[in-house]
C-alpha positions in Angstrom: -0.2 -0.4 0.1 1.6 3.3 -0.8 1.5 6.5 1.5 -0.7 8.2 -1.4 -2.2 11.2 0.0 -6.2 11.0 -0.4 -8.9 12.1 1.5 -11.3 8.9 1.8 -10.2 5.5 2.9 -12.0 4.4 -0.5 -10.2 6.7 -2.4 -7.2 4.8 -1.1 -8.0 1.7 -1.9 -8.9 2.7 -5.5 -5.7 3.7 -6.2 -3.9 0.8 -5.1 -1.8 -1.7 -7.3 -3.5 -5.1 -7.3 -0.4 -6.6 -5.0 -1.7 -3.7 -2.1 -5.4 -4.2 -3.0 -5.2 -7.6 -2.0 -2.4 -7.7 0.6 -4.9 -9.6 3.1 -5.1 -12.1 0.8 -1.6 -12.6 0.0 -0.5 -12.6 3.7 -3.4 -15.4 4.1 -1.9 -17.3 1.1 1.6 -17.1 2.0 0.3 -18.2 6.1 -1.1 -21.0 4.3 1.7 -21.9 1.8 4.2 -21.7 4.7 2.3 -24.0 6.9 1.2 -26.6 4.1 5.2 -26.4 3.2 6.4 -27.2 6.7 3.9 -30.4 6.8 4.1 -31.7 3.4 7.9 -31.8 2.9 9.6 -33.7 5.6 13.1 -31.6 6.9 12.1 -28.7 5.4 11.8 -26.5 8.8 15.1 -28.5 10.2 17.0 -27.5 6.8 15.7 -23.8 6.8 16.7 -23.2 10.5 20.2 -24.8 9.8 21.2 -22.2 7.0 22.1 -19.8 9.7 25.0 -17.2 10.5 25.9 -16.9 14.2 22.4 -18.4 14.9 20.3 -16.0 12.9 18.6 -17.7 9.8 19.9 -16.6 6.6 16.9 -16.9 5.0 14.7 -15.2 7.5 17.4 -12.4 7.5 17.3 -12.2 3.8 13.5 -11.5 3.8 13.6 -9.1 6.4 16.6 -7.0 4.6 14.4 -7.0 1.2 11.4 -6.2 3.5 13.1 -3.0 5.2 15.6 -1.8 2.3 12.4 -0.2 0.1 11.1 1.7 2.9 14.0 2.8 4.7 15.2 4.4 1.1 11.7 6.7 1.1 12.8 8.1 4.2 13.8 12.0 3.9 16.8 11.9 6.5 17.0 15.6 6.0 13.7 15.9 8.4 15.0 13.5 11.0 15.8 16.7 13.2 11.7 17.6 13.3 11.1 14.2 14.9 14.1 14.2 17.5 13.1 17.8 18.6 9.4 16.3 19.7 9.6 14.9 23.4 6.0 14.3 23.3 6.7 11.5 20.7 9.9 10.4 22.3 8.9 10.0 25.7 5.5 8.7 24.8 7.1 5.9 22.9 9.7 5.0 25.7 6.8 4.7 28.2 4.8 2.5 25.7 7.4 0.6 24.4 9.7 -0.2 27.8 7.4 0.4 30.3 3.5 -0.7 29.6 4.5 -3.2 27.1 6.5 -5.6 29.3 4.3 -5.1 32.3 1.2 -5.6 30.2 2.6 -8.7 28.5 3.6 -10.1 32.4 0.0 -9.5 33.5 -1.7 -11.3 30.6 0.8 -14.4 30.5 0.2 -14.8 34.2 -3.5 -14.1 34.0 -4.4 -16.3 31.0 -2.0 -18.9 30.8 -0.9 -20.1 34.7 -1.0 -23.7 34.3 1.5 -23.2 31.2 4.9 -22.2 32.5 6.7 -22.7 29.3 4.5 -20.8 27.0 3.7 -18.0 29.8 7.5 -17.6 29.7 7.9 -17.5 25.9 5.1 -14.8 25.9 6.8 -12.6 28.7 10.3 -12.7 26.3 8.2 -11.6 23.4 6.9 -9.0 25.3 10.3 -7.5 26.1 11.4 -7.7 22.3 10.5 -4.4 21.0 9.9 -4.1 17.2 12.8 -3.3 14.9 11.3 -4.6 11.5 8.4 -5.2 10.7 7.0 -2.4 12.3 8.5 0.0 9.3 5.9 -2.0 7.0 3.0 -1.6 9.0 3.5 2.1 9.5 4.1 2.8 5.9 1.2 0.7 5.0 -0.8 2.9 7.2 0.6 6.0 5.7 2.8 7.2 9.2 5.3 9.6 9.3 8.0 7.3 8.0 10.8 9.7 9.4 9.7 9.2 13.3 9.1 5.8 12.5 13.0 5.5 11.6 14.0 7.6 14.8 11.7 5.3 17.2 13.2 2.2 15.5 16.8 3.2 16.4 15.4 4.4 19.8 14.1 0.9 20.7 17.2 -0.6 19.4 19.4 1.4 21.6 16.8 0.2 24.4 16.9 -2.9 23.9 20.6 -3.7 23.8 20.8 -1.8 27.2 17.4 -2.9 28.8 16.5 -6.6 27.4 18.5 -8.8 29.9 18.0 -6.4 32.5 14.0 -6.6 32.0 14.2 -10.3 31.4 15.8 -10.7 35.0 13.4 -8.6 36.3 9.9 -10.2 34.9 11.1 -13.6 35.1 12.9 -13.7 38.4 12.8 -10.6 40.4 9.0 -9.8 40.0 7.8 -13.3 40.3 9.6 -13.8 43.5 8.2 -10.4 44.9 4.6 -12.3 44.0 5.1 -15.5 45.3 5.2 -16.9 41.4 7.6 -19.5 39.9 10.8 -17.9 38.7 13.0 -18.6 35.7 15.9 -17.0 33.9 16.8 -16.2 30.3 20.5 -16.1 28.3 20.7 -13.0 26.5 24.0 -11.1 26.2 24.2 -7.6 25.1 26.1 -8.8 22.0 23.4 -11.4 20.8 21.0 -8.5 21.1 23.2 -5.9 19.6 23.9 -8.3 16.8 20.0 -8.5 16.2 20.1 -5.0 15.9 22.7 -4.5 13.7 21.8 -7.1 11.2 17.8 -6.4 11.1 18.1 -2.5 11.5 21.7 -1.5 10.7 22.4 -2.9 7.2 18.9 -2.0 5.5 19.1 1.6 7.4 22.6 2.1 5.9 21.5 0.9 2.4 18.2 3.2 2.6 20.3 6.6 3.8 23.1 5.6 1.0 20.6 4.9 -1.7 18.5 8.4 -0.9 22.4 10.3 -0.9 23.5 9.5 -3.9 20.3 9.2 -5.8 19.9 12.8 -5.1 23.0 13.9 -5.5 23.0 12.5 -8.9 19.6 12.5 -10.6 18.0 15.3 -7.8 14.8 14.7 -5.6 12.1 14.8 -8.3 13.6 11.6 -10.2 14.0 10.2 -7.0 10.7 9.9 -5.8 8.9 9.9 -9.1 11.0 7.1 -10.4 13.2 5.1 -8.5 11.0 4.8 -5.5 7.9 3.6 -7.6 10.6 1.0 -9.0 11.9 -0.5 -5.6 8.8 0.1 -3.4 6.9 -3.2 -4.2 10.3 -5.1 -3.1 8.9 -4.3 0.5 5.8 -6.6 0.0 7.8 -9.4 -2.1 10.2 -9.2 1.2 7.1 -9.7 4.0 5.4 -12.5 1.9 9.1 -14.1 1.4 9.3 -13.6 5.2 6.0 -15.1 6.2 6.3 -18.2 3.9 9.8 -19.0 5.7 8.2 -18.4 9.5 5.5 -20.6 8.8 7.3 -23.2 7.0 9.6 -23.4 10.2 7.3 -24.3 12.6 4.4 -25.5 10.5 4.2 -29.2 11.6 4.4 -27.9 15.3 1.6 -25.5 14.8 -0.8 -27.5 12.7 -0.2 -30.5 15.4 -0.9 -28.4 18.4 -3.8 -26.3 17.6 -5.4 -26.1 21.2 -1.9 -24.7 22.9 -1.6 -22.4 19.6 -5.1 -20.9 20.5 -4.2 -20.8 24.5 -1.0 -18.6 23.2 -2.9 -16.6 21.0 -5.5 -15.1 23.5 -3.4 -13.2 25.6 -1.4 -12.1 22.2 -4.5 -10.6 21.0 -5.6 -9.0 24.0 -1.8 -7.4 24.1 -1.4 -6.0 20.4 -5.0 -4.7 20.7 -4.4 -2.8 23.9 -1.0 -1.8 22.9 -2.4 -0.1 19.7 -5.4 1.4 21.3 -3.4 2.8 23.9 -0.7 4.3 21.3 -3.5 5.8 19.4 -5.2 7.0 22.8 -1.7 8.4 23.9 -0.9 10.0 20.5 -4.5 11.7 20.2 -4.2 12.9 23.7 -0.9 14.7 23.4 -2.4 16.2 19.9 0.4 14.7 17.6 -1.9 14.5 14.4 -2.8 11.4 12.5 0.7 10.2 10.9 2.7 10.4 14.4 -0.1 8.9 16.4 0.0 6.0 14.1 3.8 5.7 14.4 3.4 5.6 18.2 0.6 3.1 17.7 2.2 0.6 15.3 5.9 1.0 17.1 3.9 0.1 20.5 2.0 -3.1 19.2 5.0 -4.7 17.0 7.2 -7.2 18.5 11.1 -8.1 17.5 10.0 -12.2 17.4 13.4 -13.1 15.7 15.0 -11.5 18.8 12.4 -13.4 20.9 12.5 -16.7 19.2 16.4 -16.8 19.3 17.0 -16.2 23.1 14.2 -18.6 23.7 15.7 -21.1 21.6 19.3 -20.6 23.0 17.9 -20.8 26.8 15.3 -23.4 26.5 16.0 -25.2 23.2 14.5 -25.6 19.9 11.4 -27.7 20.7 10.5 -26.0 24.4 7.3 -24.5 24.7 9.0 -21.3 25.4 10.0 -21.1 21.4 6.5 -22.5 20.3 5.1 -19.1 22.1 7.8 -17.3 20.2 6.8 -18.4 16.9 3.1 -18.2 17.2 3.9 -14.5 17.8 4.1 -13.7 14.4 1.3 -16.1 13.3 -1.1 -13.7 15.2 0.7 -10.5 15.0 0.6 -10.4 11.2 -3.0 -10.6 10.7 -3.9 -8.4 13.3 -1.5 -5.9 12.5 -2.8 -5.7 8.7 -6.2 -5.7 9.9 -5.3 -2.5 12.1 -3.5 -0.9 9.1 -7.2 -0.8 7.7 -8.6 0.3 10.9 -5.8 3.1 11.1 -6.7 4.2 7.4 -10.3 4.8 8.4 -9.2 6.7 11.7 -7.4 9.0 9.2 -10.3 10.9 8.2 -11.3 11.4 11.6 -8.3 13.1 12.3 -8.5 15.1 9.5 -11.6 16.6 10.4 -10.9 17.1 13.9 -7.9 19.2 12.4 -10.2 21.2 9.9 -12.4 22.1 12.9 -9.5 23.3 14.5 -8.2 25.5 11.9 -11.5 27.1 11.5 
């Protein structure tokens, strides 16, 4: 979906390409294809998982890089100072991501999965891993502020390196001990987390920045915006679909063979995504951030870094553990829910504009 500036949601849909207009269908097909491939081809999941560099799945890394590069190439880096100067946005994002998010997932996991400690722990780990990859796509599809998304993702990356292990220790060991609940631990070094950030954010961010810098310098901004961006833009969705197929192929057998467990894990995840996204929109509206930045705030709060969560769960508890399965179910629920929220966002766009017009008058 392009960030075409239109007045109504039907107008947005009417100007979309076939790929964009039927995005939910393509995502559903990609999910189903991944699940079927994982079930029908013996050893496919193990084969894909084995192709990795220092613990990071190479096929998934490639898909994410292809997905993120076009969006980051669209960012106007000369406008980032307008975002960094907005303290309301930065503080709101930090509170949502690093105070409310982990606490909410901890509460939902214990409330809804008191009898399933492995899945509960896996969900808490998911809640600690703030999104630095797919949120770029969701924000762009919902016509959010690209520059704000780039800044907030970078901010989350810094805090992720510093705070992930600390918050993991607090929510899995310290807080349960205070409350008289079962305690556990995770193994996550700052380097492991930094490595995930450098690969999944650093590489496409650098590539996007250099593309814009040299493209505008050699051909000018008009050519860059009107010719190059339309050519590379569709690759973001190709990368997204490719990544979804791989993710679901990796765990297709486990997901389809344990449907009731998937449902139990899905319930707190659905509540989490809805509350975080809704809380982000409410906070943005109260602070008067406007549609674009409110949308960015909401999606950066609702998304999670499932790559990191799965990697930590596997490293600590093993690839066949319930904690790892909870991490895998994360994108199974996150992808369709956040796609639906993209369309809800576009419907809310008109309301924001109407309120802005009333304010001006």
